[in-house]
MARFIDREN-990186 format. One record per atom (N, C-alpha, C, CB): x negated, y, z; residue in one letter. Coordinates in pm, whole numbers, padded with zeros to 5 digits, always signed. Glycine has a CB too. Layout:
BEGIN
XYZa ...
This chain:
BEGIN
+01154-02948+00857w +01196-03078+00906w +01161-03179+00906w +01268-03108+00881w +01136-03274+01084n +01006-03332+01056n +01188-03497+01024n +00818-03330+01244n +01103-03593+01070e +01138-03741+01067e +01222-03787+01114e +01071-03811+01101e +01259-03698+01326s +01312-03746+01373s +01490-03625+01370s +01215-03790+01489s +01426-03519+01295m +01551-03436+01280m +01624-03527+01164m +01518-03261+01231m +01567-03560+01078v +01642-03651+00977v +01706-03779+00995v +01565-03679+00888v +01652-03844+01081l +01737-03950+01107l +01845-03889+01245l +01632-04094+01144l +01833-03823+01307i +01921-03776+01402i +02065-03740+01286i +01841-03630+01497i +02015-03624+01182v +02095-03619+01108v +02176-03662+00996v +02075-03575+01103v +02101-03787+01010a +02145-03910+00904a +02256-04016+01001a +01976-04015+00843a +02188-04016+01147f +02292-04083+01218f +02393-03978+01252f +02239-04155+01343f +02447-03894+01252i +02559-03794+01326i +02652-03816+01180i +02497-03591+01378i +02594-03779+01079t +02634-03805+00924t +02699-03973+00892t +02474-03780+00825t +02685-04073+00949g +02719-04143+00929g +02811-04181+01056g +02632-04200+00879g +02826-04126+01199f +02860-04127+01282f +03014-04040+01269f +02754-04098+01356f +02959-03968+01174i +03121-03917+01089i +03185-03960+01050i +03146-03860+01002i +03149-03985+00919a +03188-04079+00833a +03276-04231+00853a +03076-04098+00788a +03227-04239+00962a +03313-04387+00999a +03422-04320+01072a +03224-04519+01108a +03394-04231+01164g +03496-04188+01213g +03638-04119+01145g +03440-04121+01282g +03581-04033+01027i +03666-04039+00923i +03678-04167+00892i +03632-03965+00817i +03629-04252+00824a +03710-04369+00758a +03803-04389+00873a +03620-04514+00711a +03782-04457+01036l +03864-04488+01102l +03989-04426+01103l +03820-04491+01190l +04023-04276+01116y +04131-04203+01085y +04230-04298+01009y +04090-04079+01008y +04166-04261+00819f +04260-04287+00743f +04260-04414+00760f +04255-04243+00621f +04210-04502+00803i +04259-04640+00823i +04352-04688+00917i +04167-04709+00844i +04395-04617+01052l +04488-04629+01132l +04602-04528+01117l +04433-04629+01247l +04598-04441+00994r +04684-04378+00942r +04761-04393+00853r +04654-04313+00924r +04676-04479+00765a +04729-04568+00683a +04838-04673+00744a +04618-04634+00628a +04734-04730+00835l +04876-04820+00899l +04964-04804+00973l +04864-04909+00955l +04955-04673+01036f +05098-04620+01106f +05208-04562+01002f +05065-04491+01217f +05145-04507+00898i +05196-04479+00773i +05327-04592+00754i +05069-04492+00658i +05244-04689+00677t +05276-04781+00620t +05368-04898+00784t +05117-04831+00527t +05351-04894+00864r +05404-04974+00998r +05556-04836+00996r +05245-04974+01190r +05540-04761+01030k +05668-04694+01004k +05730-04678+00891k +05666-04592+01037k +05715-04686+00787r +05780-04710+00660r +05860-04881+00664r +05646-04692+00533r +05765-04935+00766l +05844-05076+00729l +05927-05064+00856l +05742-05240+00713l +05966-05006+00916t +06025-05038+01099t +06115-04913+01081t +05878-05021+01273t +06141-04821+00973e +06237-04735+00997e +06370-04778+00999e +06226-04646+00919e +06411-04856+00968g +06547-04930+00939g +06582-04933+00795g +06666-04863+01013g +06504-04927+00675t +06534-04945+00543t +06418-05067+00492t +06527-04792+00461t +06529-05160+00532p +06429-05304+00492p +06483-05323+00373p +06440-05458+00590p +06338-05334+00302a +06370-05374+00164a +06430-05472+00123a +06286-05383+00104a +06482-05503+00009k +06600-05597-00018k +06533-05724-00051k +06700-05548-00139k +06437-05671-00122d +06332-05780-00186d +06211-05815-00118d +06282-05737-00314d +06197-05879+00000p +06088-05931+00049p +05924-05942-00027p +06141-06050+00075p +05935-05916-00161s +05824-05939-00207s +05761-05806-00172s +05828-05983-00348s +05867-05679-00147v +05823-05561-00197v +05697-05531-00007v +06005-05426-00248v +05755-05545+00042k +05760-05598+00155k +05599-05650+00183k +05875-05707+00152k +05594-05743+00099k +05464-05878+00115k +05347-05753+00033k +05506-06096-00017k +05377-05638-00074e +05293-05618-00145e +05241-05498-00062e +05332-05610-00282e +05371-05452+00026k +05256-05288+00064k +05190-05366+00170k +05345-05098+00143k +05216-05481+00252v +05080-05530+00359v +04987-05568+00312v +05091-05634+00449v +05010-05651+00175e +04893-05661+00108e +04773-05563+00019e +04934-05733+00044e +04867-05425-00014f +04729-05324-00003f +04731-05259+00082f +04696-05233-00096f +04825-05252+00211v +04714-05220+00374v +04620-05261+00380v +04740-05265+00506v +04594-05455+00404i +04515-05530+00421i +04373-05510+00303i +04597-05651+00424i +04431-05485+00179d +04340-05441+00059d +04230-05305+00082d +04450-05400-00066d +04301-05221+00108t +04282-05100+00176t +04162-05135+00269t +04416-05049+00254t +04237-05135+00434f +04112-05170+00492f +03993-05271+00482f +04142-05181+00578f +04006-05389+00423s +03910-05465+00371s +03790-05355+00297s +03986-05572+00269s +03851-05252+00218t +03736-05188+00110t +03713-05130+00196t +03752-05111-00028t +03740-05071+00251l +03673-04970+00356l +03595-05004+00490l +03777-04888+00402l +03648-05138+00492i +03539-05181+00566i +03426-05262+00546i +03579-05223+00642i +03419-05273+00391n +03297-05256+00259n +03215-05199+00302n +03322-05183+00128n +03321-05090+00199k +03234-04938+00240k +03118-04913+00367k +03355-04826+00284k +03186-04914+00499l +03124-04832+00634l +03029-04968+00622l +03241-04791+00812l +03026-05129+00592k +02867-05209+00599k +02829-05100+00482k +02848-05423+00548k +02791-05114+00381e +02715-05045+00286e +02708-04883+00350e +02792-05061+00128e +02704-04829+00411k +02649-04679+00492k +02575-04730+00610k +02786-04562+00555k +02636-04833+00666e +02578-04910+00784e +02443-04884+00752e +02615-05073+00799e +02408-04987+00609g +02259-05043+00564g +02228-04919+00521g +02238-05171+00446g +02281-04815+00460a +02215-04771+00397a +02121-04687+00522a +02290-04709+00285a +02236-04645+00605l +02154-04558+00728l +02043-04592+00842l +02251-04516+00809l +02058-04738+00824e +01993-04877+00907e +01854-04829+00783e +02108-05097+00891e +01841-04829+00656r +01699-04850+00549r +01655-04654+00605r +01756-04893+00289r +01752-04577+00618l +01716-04429+00671l +01644-04457+00757l +01816-04333+00723l +01690-04514+00880r +01657-04510+01002r +01496-04528+01003r +01738-04612+01079r +01491-04662+00939k +01352-04781+00913k +01251-04665+00873k +01373-04927+00757k +01326-04596+00761q +01179-04515+00669q +01158-04431+00747q +01189-04436+00512q +01259-04353+00839a +01231-04257+00942a +01102-04265+01057a +01355-04257+01012a +01137-04415+01077e +01047-04473+01158e +00901-04493+01113e +01099-04588+01190e +00911-04517+01007t +00764-04573+00954t +00713-04408+00916t +00772-04711+00785t +00764-04327+00871r +00690-04216+00876r +00667-04131+00967r +00716-04160+00807r +00719-04173+01093a +00673-04098+01214a +00577-04201+01252a +00787-04059+01331a +00530-04298+01271s +00469-04356+01343s +00282-04338+01274s +00551-04503+01351s +00324-04305+01088v +00238-04314+00984v +00180-04174+01039v +00304-04332+00822v +00275-04050+01055a +00267-03912+01110a +00121-03941+01252a +00465-03859+01184a +00234-04001+01346e +00149-04026+01455e +00013-04068+01447e +00203-04108+01522e +00020-04206+01417s -00101-04260+01376s -00246-04152+01297s -00040-04370+01274s -00206-04095+01170y -00262-03968+01110y -00319-03879+01243y -00133-03880+01017y -00221-03827+01303n -00253-03710+01462n -00363-03802+01520n -00086-03685+01613n -00348-03952+01552e -00424-03974+01624e -00597-03946+01577e -00380-04094+01654e -00570-04010+01456d -00690-04019+01397d -00773-03879+01325d -00661-04121+01300d -00670-03789+01360i -00796-03662+01369i -00802-03623+01524i -00751-03498+01267i -00754-03594+01608l -00768-03596+01711l -00897-03686+01735l -00651-03623+01764l -00954-03833+01709r -01054-03926+01804r -01165-03872+01724r -01038-04116+01810r -01127-03720+01562c -01248-03729+01518c -01303-03548+01605c -01244-03755+01314c -01205-03465+01644v -01225-03390+01675v -01361-03343+01772v -01128-03388+01695v -01466-03260+01779g -01587-03270+01851g -01472-03180+01980g -01763-03185+01766g -01395-03139+01960s -01330-02969+02077s -01256-03118+02181s -01129-02782+01957s -01259-03085+02295g -01144-03180+02362g -01007-03082+02340g -01178-03218+02554g -00964-03206+02364v -00795-03181+02336v -00670-03262+02433v -00765-03239+02171v -00628-03170+02525i -00505-03233+02595i -00409-03191+02526i -00480-03204+02737i -00317-03245+02547s -00185-03170+02568s -00078-03262+02667s -00113-03142+02408s +00055-03187+02698f +00113-03181+02754f +00248-03167+02759f +00069-03142+02782f +00359-03276+02803n +00503-03214+02757n +00587-03122+02831n +00591-03313+02738n +00678-03085+02772m +00700-03020+02838m +00748-02998+03060m +00761-03004+02740m +00708-03153+03052d +00698-03141+03227d +00574-03129+03315d +00752-03263+03288d +00527-03051+03232r +00369-03050+03234r +00281-03167+03242r +00328-02981+03337r +00353-03263+03206i +00261-03445+03199i +00174-03482+03059i +00403-03599+03197i +00053-03470+03100i -00059-03544+02996i -00053-03633+02886i -00132-03613+03057i -00004-03552+02763t +00026-03690+02677t -00075-03795+02586t +00119-03645+02578t -00152-03615+02582t -00260-03658+02443t -00406-03638+02534t -00248-03518+02266t -00489-03714+02563f -00678-03692+02569f -00719-03729+02518f -00768-03717+02647f -00774-03656+02410n -00917-03724+02300n -01029-03760+02318n -00969-03655+02213n -01127-03848+02263d -01238-03849+02331d -01291-03733+02317d -01318-03942+02302d -01340-03666+02302a -01391-03537+02338a -01347-03502+02439a -01375-03443+02261a -01235-03494+02501a -01223-03454+02642a -01239-03548+02754a -01104-03401+02658a -01258-03690+02734e -01321-03803+02791e -01454-03754+02797e -01305-03936+02714e -01519-03721+02741r -01620-03689+02730r -01699-03584+02807r -01614-03678+02634r -01627-03477+02779i -01662-03354+02839i -01595-03335+02931i -01659-03252+02771i -01494-03412+03002l -01436-03417+03118l -01494-03516+03237l -01309-03446+03084l -01557-03622+03173k -01609-03767+03225k -01497-03803+03285k -01739-03779+03328k -01374-03798+03217r -01277-03834+03320r -01194-03964+03151r -01153-03638+03414r -01149-04093+03222n -01125-04207+03112n -00955-04140+03100n -01152-04416+03179n -00966-04182+02971r -00789-04111+02921r -00711-04212+02977r -00736-04097+02726r -00714-04319+03034d -00582-04404+03106d -00612-04361+03231d -00571-04583+03097d -00675-04272+03275e -00689-04280+03385e -00572-04126+03467e -00861-04286+03397e -00566-04039+03304v -00487-03897+03298v -00366-03917+03209v -00582-03769+03235v -00367-03977+03176l -00236-04005+03052l -00137-04073+03104l -00273-04095+02920l +00013-04006+03156g +00110-03980+03225g +00091-03922+03340g +00169-04068+03238g +00003-03863+03432l -00047-03795+03523l +00038-03643+03467l -00225-03809+03528l +00043-03529+03602s +00084-03396+03563s -00074-03316+03574s +00219-03330+03677s +00008-03210+03545c -00147-03136+03547c -00228-03146+03652c -00146-02994+03535c -00127-03080+03772a -00184-03075+03889a -00255-03218+03944a -00079-03024+03975a -00155-03345+03912d -00251-03420+03955d -00342-03459+03924d -00234-03481+03979d -00373-03361+03817a -00516-03455+03729a -00611-03336+03741a -00492-03516+03521a -00602-03232+03781f -00690-03115+03809f -00698-03067+03910f -00675-03024+03750f -00558-03107+03983g -00576-03018+04122g -00454-02900+04109g -00754-02934+04132g -00391-02893+04226p -00277-02775+04175p -00299-02638+04196p -00145-02788+04241p -00431-02556+04276d -00447-02452+04195d -00544-02434+04130d -00435-02362+04242d -00552-02556+03973n -00692-02522+03884n -00611-02420+03761n -00788-02700+03800n -00664-02362+03730t -00635-02211+03617t -00552-02266+03534t -00774-02137+03516t -00620-02421+03457l -00546-02426+03323l -00384-02479+03364l -00634-02545+03206l -00359-02562+03489c -00206-02536+03532c -00152-02417+03583c -00169-02617+03627c -00244-02365+03596r -00117-02190+03591r -00105-02172+03500r -00143-02033+03640r -00207-02130+03375l -00178-02098+03247l -00080-02176+03186l -00284-02101+03175l -00085-02295+03186l +00035-02397+03132l +00154-02350+03192l +00018-02560+03172l +00201-02379+03333y +00318-02340+03381y +00329-02205+03362y +00336-02374+03507y +00261-02083+03339d +00298-01921+03308d +00309-01979+03168d +00171-01769+03343d +00252-02025+03067f +00333-02051+02941f +00463-02077+02932f +00291-02143+02883f +00516-02196+03017l +00642-02277+03033l +00720-02179+03091l +00635-02411+03118l +00693-02106+03184i +00820-01994+03222i +00825-01899+03092i +00785-01885+03381i +00694-01803+03060s +00778-01689+02992s +00792-01706+02821s +00697-01537+03028s +00731-01841+02785g +00788-01867+02685g +00610-01850+02563g +00945-01745+02673g +00553-01714+02630n +00470-01617+02532n +00324-01733+02514n +00427-01425+02624n +00299-01753+02402p +00201-01844+02400p +00080-01755+02432p +00195-01925+02267p -00011-01859+02491l -00183-01781+02481l -00259-01779+02367l -00292-01846+02570l -00339-01681+02369s -00362-01628+02224s -00592-01665+02321s -00251-01371+02165s -00627-01790+02237r -00763-01828+02259r -00831-01774+02445r -00852-01740+02113r -00782-01848+02497q -00782-01876+02684q -00983-01969+02711q -00575-02060+02744q -01051-01929+02778e -01129-02004+02784e -01100-02046+02928e -01250-01958+02741e -01124-02143+03000v -01104-02253+03141v -01163-02330+03174v -01018-02326+03157v -01214-02299+03264e -01345-02419+03348e -01222-02476+03421e -01508-02340+03486e -01250-02599+03374l -01193-02708+03413l -01291-02795+03521l -01156-02780+03286l -01230-02813+03633q -01326-02893+03662q -01237-02995+03826q -01490-02777+03688q -01292-03139+03779r -01231-03265+03784r -01123-03229+03945r -01374-03411+03791r -01049-03335+03975k -00935-03283+04148k -01075-03297+04232k -00754-03444+04234k -01157-03370+04242s -01264-03429+04344s -01316-03271+04331s -01387-03587+04293s -01365-03180+04242g -01465-03121+04242g -01553-03150+04208g -01486-03092+04306g -01574-03236+04127l -01736-03290+04090l -01720-03215+03933l -01772-03513+04088l 
């Protein structure tokens, strides 16, 4: 599991816990309201007051517990973000040091990584190509773009393909 999955699970768990707590709060309020309005008035007004105070105390306790859980969830989210940031920085450092050109694409075939070696080999500035589609960066008929498209359609990974890349302008 990576940090983003932990964050999502923690968020969903907190959301479910909040929903359950809200359910029990509302249930307690409705039951108390029903008992108070059922036509069985207590002869002693202090009994009604005790019931209302009990509901208020229960509600207050639940609110405090929800605040504690929210704080814990926020701490977990910050930890997950920190871990993700450290891992991303580590990966970027590795890519910077690799002698081979590394280009990565997202599922929409947009360039998301273009390391220093790729800049040197292809004589393209990282800032020029990051965010571009494969076709926009290398031309629609480029072998790399066709291989990427085939992979995304079939889902079958490629095993060691050598590809000759040319800049879009043909240089």
